C-alpha distance (Angstrom), angle and dihedral (degrees) to the residues before:
residue distance angle dihedral
M1 . . .
T2 3.81 . .
I3 3.76 118.6 .
Q4 3.77 114.8 -155.0
V5 3.77 119.3 -153.7
Q6 3.78 120.4 -150.2
L7 3.79 114.4 -126.2
M8 3.76 114.0 -130.5
I9 3.78 133.1 -170.4
K10 3.80 110.0 -111.1
S11 3.79 107.1 161.4
F12 3.79 145.5 13.8
K13 3.79 134.7 -153.1
H14 3.83 91.4 -166.1
K15 3.80 108.8 68.8
G16 3.80 94.4 -165.1
L17 3.80 91.2 54.4
E18 3.79 90.3 47.5
E19 3.79 91.4 52.6
F20 3.81 90.2 47.9
F21 3.84 90.4 50.8
R22 3.81 94.3 47.2
T23 3.82 101.6 36.9
G24 3.81 109.3 11.2
K25 3.83 91.6 -118.3
K26 3.83 110.1 147.9
T27 3.79 98.0 -159.6
G28 3.80 96.5 112.3
I29 3.80 100.5 39.4
Q30 3.78 138.7 65.0
T31 3.81 102.8 -92.4
A32 3.82 89.9 -143.9
H33 3.83 87.1 63.6
E34 3.82 96.2 52.1
K35 3.81 98.4 105.8
K36 3.80 95.2 42.6
L37 3.82 92.0 46.7
R38 3.78 91.8 49.3
I39 3.83 91.5 52.6
R40 3.79 95.3 44.1
L41 3.81 93.2 48.2
A42 3.80 91.1 48.9
V43 3.80 90.3 52.1
L44 3.82 91.8 48.0
D45 3.79 89.7 50.1
Q46 3.82 95.7 47.3
A47 3.82 104.9 32.9
R48 3.78 117.8 118.1
S49 3.78 94.5 -155.4
I50 3.78 144.7 -1.9
Q51 3.79 87.3 -93.9
D52 3.80 89.7 62.8
I53 3.79 88.8 58.3
R54 3.81 93.3 42.0
A55 3.86 89.9 53.7
F56 3.83 90.1 70.4
G57 3.78 92.9 57.8
W58 3.79 103.1 -146.8
D59 3.83 88.8 157.3
F60 3.82 88.2 -76.0
H61 3.78 112.4 -171.1
A62 3.77 143.9 147.4
L63 3.78 115.5 -103.9
E64 3.78 126.6 -128.9
G65 3.78 138.5 -156.7
N66 3.79 115.9 30.8
L67 3.82 89.4 -6.9
K68 3.81 93.9 54.2
G69 3.80 108.7 143.7
Y70 3.81 92.3 35.9
F71 3.78 128.6 102.6
S72 3.80 129.6 -146.3
I73 3.78 134.1 -150.7
S74 3.78 125.6 -174.8
V75 3.78 122.5 -113.9
S76 3.81 103.9 172.7
G77 3.80 133.6 -35.2
N78 3.80 106.1 -29.8
W79 3.80 93.9 -16.7
R80 3.81 114.2 114.7
I81 3.77 141.4 174.2
T82 3.80 111.9 -136.0
F83 3.76 125.4 -168.7
T84 3.76 145.4 152.3
I85 3.80 133.3 -143.0
D86 3.79 121.5 -127.1
E87 3.81 129.4 -144.0
S88 3.84 90.0 -88.0
N89 3.82 90.6 57.1
D90 3.78 91.8 -109.9
V91 3.80 121.5 142.2
I92 3.79 108.7 -118.6
L93 3.79 142.1 173.1
I94 3.80 94.9 26.6
D95 3.75 112.3 -172.4
Y96 3.83 132.5 -175.6
L97 3.77 115.4 -153.2
D98 3.75 150.6 139.4
Y99 3.79 97.6 -117.1
H100 3.78 104.2 167.4
């Protein structure tokens, strides 16, 4: 029997993105990204595995170098959401940045 654990968002690096996720306030995000961010955050909060996130595409990939252990998904242009997953399978340290 395989037990699947639901991923859940537990922490943010980007305070504006956290406020958007918790309250819907758009103060700390690009307003043009609102819809995409809402969808991506919902998927991160409800996914049962990395494969569930990968299924959406979004240029999902593992990062290397000093961000090894983190994953990235595309929002728009060079804007990305980065995150890692802790030992409890929770999504943590979510960031929102233009990293290219």
